C-alpha positions in Angstrom: -5.4 -12.7 -16.3 -4.3 -15.9 -18.0 -4.0 -19.0 -15.8 -6.4 -17.9 -13.0 -8.9 -20.5 -13.8 -6.3 -23.2 -13.2 -5.2 -21.6 -9.9 -8.4 -20.4 -8.2 -10.8 -23.1 -7.3 -14.5 -23.0 -6.7 -15.7 -23.7 -3.1 -18.0 -26.7 -2.8 -21.0 -27.1 -0.5 -20.8 -24.8 2.5 -17.0 -24.4 2.3 -15.9 -20.8 2.2 -12.9 -21.7 0.1 -11.8 -24.7 -2.0 -10.6 -27.7 0.1 -7.7 -29.8 -1.2 -5.5 -32.6 0.1 -1.7 -33.0 0.6 -0.8 -36.7 0.4 2.6 -38.2 1.4 1.8 -41.9 0.6 2.5 -42.6 4.3 3.9 -46.0 5.0 2.6 -47.4 8.3 4.0 -50.2 10.5 3.0 -53.5 9.0 2.6 -51.9 5.5 4.7 -51.8 2.4 5.5 -48.9 0.2 3.6 -50.6 -2.7 0.5 -50.8 -0.4 0.8 -47.1 0.6 1.0 -46.1 -3.1 -2.2 -48.1 -3.9 -3.9 -46.4 -0.9 -2.8 -42.9 -2.2 -4.4 -43.8 -5.6 -7.7 -44.8 -3.9 -7.6 -41.6 -1.9 -7.3 -39.6 -5.1 -10.3 -41.3 -6.6 -12.4 -40.7 -3.5 -11.2 -37.1 -3.1 -12.5 -36.5 -6.7 -15.9 -38.0 -5.7 -16.0 -36.0 -2.5 -15.5 -32.6 -4.2 -11.9 -31.8 -3.2 -10.3 -29.3 -5.6 -6.8 -30.8 -5.9 -4.5 -33.4 -4.4 -0.8 -32.8 -4.2 2.1 -35.1 -3.3 5.3 -34.0 -1.6 8.9 -34.9 -2.4 10.7 -36.6 0.5 13.8 -38.8 0.4 15.3 -41.4 2.8 12.2 -41.6 5.0 10.9 -45.1 5.6 7.4 -43.7 6.4 7.0 -41.7 3.2 6.7 -43.2 -0.3 6.3 -40.0 -2.3 9.9 -39.7 -3.3 9.2 -39.3 -7.0 6.4 -36.7 -7.4 6.3 -36.7 -11.2 5.9 -40.5 -11.4 3.2 -40.6 -8.7 1.4 -37.6 -10.3 1.2 -39.4 -13.6 -0.3 -42.5 -11.9 -2.8 -40.5 -9.9 -3.9 -38.4 -12.9 -4.4 -41.5 -14.9 -6.6 -43.0 -12.2 -8.8 -39.8 -12.0 -10.7 -37.6 -14.4 -11.3 -34.1 -13.1 -9.4 -33.4 -9.8 -6.2 -31.3 -10.1 -3.0 -33.3 -9.4 0.3 -31.7 -8.5 3.4 -31.4 -6.5 3.5 -30.0 -3.0 6.2 -29.8 -3.9 9.1 -30.6 -6.1 12.3 -29.6 -4.3 13.8 -27.7 -7.1 17.5 -27.5 -5.9 17.5 -31.3 -6.0 17.0 -31.2 -9.8 18.1 -29.6 -13.0 15.4 -27.2 -14.0 15.3 -28.6 -17.6 14.5 -32.0 -16.2 11.5 -30.7 -14.2 10.3 -28.7 -17.3 10.4 -31.9 -19.4 8.7 -34.0 -16.7 5.9 -31.5 -16.1 5.6 -30.6 -19.7 5.0 -34.3 -20.3 2.4 -34.5 -17.5 0.6 -31.5 -18.9 0.6 -33.0 -22.4 -0.9 -36.2 -21.0 -3.4 -34.5 -18.7 -3.9 -30.9 -20.0 -5.4 -28.4 -17.6 -5.1 -30.7 -14.5 -1.4 -30.5 -13.4 0.1 -28.1 -10.8 3.8 -27.5 -10.3 4.6 -26.5 -6.8 8.2 -25.7 -6.0 10.1 -25.7 -2.8 13.7 -24.9 -2.0 14.4 -27.2 1.0 16.0 -30.6 0.3 13.2 -32.7 1.7 15.6 -34.9 3.6 18.8 -34.9 5.7 21.9 -33.3 4.3 23.8 -36.5 3.6 20.9 -37.7 1.4 20.7 -34.2 -0.2 24.3 -34.5 -1.1 23.7 -37.8 -2.8 20.8 -36.3 -4.7 22.6 -33.2 -5.8 26.1 -34.6 -6.1 27.4 -31.6 -4.4 27.5 -30.0 -0.9 27.8 -26.6 -2.5 24.2 -25.9 -3.4 23.1 -22.5 -2.3 19.5 -22.3 -1.3 19.5 -18.6 -2.0 20.1 -19.5 -5.7 16.4 -20.6 -5.8 15.2 -17.4 -7.6 17.6 -18.1 -10.5 16.4 -21.7 -10.7 12.8 -20.7 -10.8 13.5 -18.2 -13.6 15.4 -20.9 -15.5 12.6 -23.4 -15.1 10.1 -20.8 -16.3 12.3 -20.1 -19.3 12.3 -23.7 -20.3 8.5 -24.1 -19.7 7.7 -21.0 -21.8 10.5 -21.0 -24.3 11.1 -17.5 -23.2 14.8 -17.1 -22.7 16.0 -13.7 -24.0 18.3 -13.3 -27.0 21.8 -14.1 -26.0 21.0 -16.3 -23.1 23.1 -19.4 -22.9 20.0 -21.6 -23.1 18.2 -19.6 -25.8 18.3 -22.5 -28.3 17.5 -25.3 -25.8 13.9 -26.6 -26.0 12.0 -28.4 -23.4 10.0 -31.1 -25.2 7.0 -31.3 -24.5 6.8 -27.6 -23.7 8.9 -24.7 -24.6 7.6 -22.6 -27.5 4.7 -25.0 -27.9 3.3 -23.8 -24.6 2.0 -20.7 -26.3 -0.6 -22.9 -27.9 -1.0 -25.7 -25.5 -0.4 -24.0 -22.1 1.6 -25.4 -19.3 1.2 -26.2 -15.6 0.9 -23.2 -13.3 3.9 -22.7 -11.0 3.3 -22.3 -7.3 6.0 -21.4 -4.7 5.9 -23.2 -1.4 7.4 -22.1 1.8 7.6 -22.2 5.6 9.2 -18.8 6.1 9.3 -15.4 4.5 11.8 -16.1 1.7 9.4 -17.8 -0.7 6.5 -15.7 0.4 8.3 -12.5 -0.7 9.5 -14.2 -3.9 6.0 -15.4 -4.8 4.7 -11.9 -4.3 7.3 -10.2 -6.4 6.8 -12.7 -9.2 3.0 -12.5 -9.0 2.7 -16.3 -8.4 0.3 -18.3 -6.1 1.8 -19.2 -2.8 1.4 -22.2 -0.5 2.4 -22.0 3.1 3.3 -25.0 5.3 1.1 -24.1 8.3 1.1 -27.8 9.3 4.7 -27.6 10.4 5.4 -23.9 10.8 2.2 -22.5 12.4 3.9 -19.6 14.2 5.1 -18.2 10.8 1.8 -18.5 8.9 0.3 -15.0 9.4 3.6 -13.1 9.0 4.4 -15.0 5.8 1.0 -14.4 4.3 1.2 -10.7 5.2 4.6 -10.5 3.5 3.3 -12.3 0.4 0.3 -10.0 0.1 2.3 -6.8 0.7 5.0 -7.9 -1.8 2.5 -8.9 -4.4 2.8 -7.5 -7.9 0.2 -8.3 -10.5 1.5 -10.6 -13.3 0.2 -12.4 -16.4 -0.6 -15.3 -14.0 -2.5 -13.4 -11.2 -4.0 -10.0 -10.8 -4.3 -10.4 -7.0 -2.7 -12.7 -4.4 -3.8 -16.3 -4.0 -2.6 -18.0 -0.8 -3.1 -21.6 0.1 -2.2 -23.0 3.5 -1.4 -26.6 4.4 -3.3 -27.7 7.5 -2.9 -30.9 9.6 -6.3 -32.3 10.4 -7.8 -35.5 11.7 -11.5 -36.1 11.8 -13.1 -39.2 13.3 -16.5 -40.4 14.4 -15.8 -39.4 18.0 -13.5 -37.0 19.8 -11.9 -40.0 21.6 -11.2 -41.8 18.3 -9.7 -38.7 16.8 -7.3 -38.3 19.7 -6.3 -42.0 19.2 -5.7 -41.5 15.5 -3.7 -38.3 15.9 -1.1 -39.7 18.3 0.8 -41.8 15.7 1.6 -38.6 13.7 2.8 -36.9 16.8 5.1 -39.8 17.7 6.4 -39.8 14.1 7.3 -36.1 14.4 9.0 -36.8 17.7 11.1 -39.6 16.1 12.1 -37.3 13.2 13.2 -34.7 15.7 15.4 -37.3 17.4 16.9 -38.2 14.0 15.2 -41.6 13.9 12.5 -41.4 11.2 10.6 -44.6 10.6 7.2 -45.9 9.5 4.1 -44.4 10.9 3.4 -46.2 14.2 0.1 -47.7 15.1 -2.2 -45.9 17.5 -1.5 -48.7 20.1 2.2 -48.1 19.8 1.9 -44.3 20.0 -0.3 -44.5 23.1 2.0 -47.0 24.8 5.2 -45.1 24.1 7.1 -44.1 27.3 7.2 -40.4 26.7 9.6 -38.4 28.9 8.3 -35.1 30.3 10.1 -33.1 27.6 8.7 -35.4 25.0 5.2 -35.0 26.3 5.6 -31.2 26.0 6.7 -31.7 22.4 3.7 -33.9 21.6 1.4 -31.4 23.4 2.8 -28.6 21.3 2.5 -30.7 18.1 -1.1 -31.6 18.8 -2.0 -27.9 19.3 -1.3 -27.3 15.6 -3.4 -30.3 14.4 -7.1 -29.7 14.0 -8.7 -32.9 15.4 -11.9 -34.1 16.7 -15.3 -35.2 15.4 -16.4 -33.8 12.0 -18.1 -30.6 13.4 -15.1 -29.9 15.7 -12.7 -30.1 12.7 -15.0 -28.0 10.6 -15.1 -25.3 13.3 -11.3 -25.4 13.6 -10.7 -25.1 9.9 -13.2 -22.2 9.7 -11.4 -20.4 12.5 -8.1 -20.8 10.8 -9.5 -19.7 7.4 -11.0 -16.6 8.8 -7.9 -15.7 11.0 -5.4 -16.1 8.1 -7.6 -15.1 5.2 -6.4 -18.1 3.3 -7.9 -18.5 -0.2 -7.7 -22.3 0.0 -7.1 -25.0 2.6 -5.0 -28.1 1.8 -5.5 -30.8 4.4 -2.9 -33.3 5.3 -3.9 -36.2 7.5 -1.0 -38.1 9.2 -2.6 -41.3 10.5 -1.8 -45.0 10.4 -3.5 -46.8 7.6 -5.8 -46.0 4.8 -9.2 -46.6 6.5 -8.6 -43.8 9.1 -7.3 -41.4 6.4 -10.2 -42.0 4.1 -12.7 -41.7 6.9 -11.2 -38.4 8.0 -11.3 -36.8 4.5 -14.9 -38.1 4.0 -16.1 -36.7 7.3 -14.6 -33.3 6.5 -16.3 -33.3 3.0 -19.6 -34.3 4.6 -19.3 -31.7 7.3 -19.1 -29.0 4.6 -21.9 -30.5 2.5 -19.6 -31.3 -0.4 -21.2 -34.8 -0.7 
């Protein structure tokens, strides 16, 4: 089937499946967004050296602690700074944009970096509703309209609108009819529930599930994707990636220290007070209420953390339990040194370097 080589990766070292990275360009306390973007660029370079299959960036808006608000811009920069690793969106929140704009952006990215760009699509706003309204210029967006938006985007990317369609004569440049000769980025559907799982299966597309913030739904969603799957020109069998929160450090104690800022950051978002990623010292000194401690405990139960071998064992258990075809690791810590060290330790634990 066409496109499978661009979707299915090859495991490196002792990894049973390809390992990849989800990067949010996290802005920590004491850091600027410009610094976090430079750190994300360095991570992409190192990830390529360490044998990771792909690195994706996620669209978020109005969050002081996340600098990846413009995936296409950041993808262009990361692709220019690397040579072989796949770069993509995990994802573009399609209801925030006109499908033609995304087709043109990712057609341009593919023309600049052929065979290396992934287009992951989500249907959530990636922000609060007030900011979503500012992005979309309307409060009337229907998230259930997502299948039509995906079909429209595909039509622009492929130049495949049927005769009589209102957009039949509109071309996405680069892209459109030229894609028959030059190809285009593979489309992935992202989700944290069953909606996109079923849609990805029905369309025969690869599926990425957000296990890192919806762990209870992972196995039901993957089962739904696989049972709904229909072979397509893209895939002849399902391909499911799961996003996994993981923090590896040189010792168990250091891993627990590094994982706490991410837990406090989630707690603040739950309270409607998103901010920059706190330092480990701030996270450990925070005066948690009993209810907040329960929240943090529950959050940490979904993060694979510890020394390198502990993290490898946790990732392997998750891979075998879910049957995931690829693991995409996100590491929510304060500062580039801890993030780089975590990804390096995982790569070394699997013999990728």
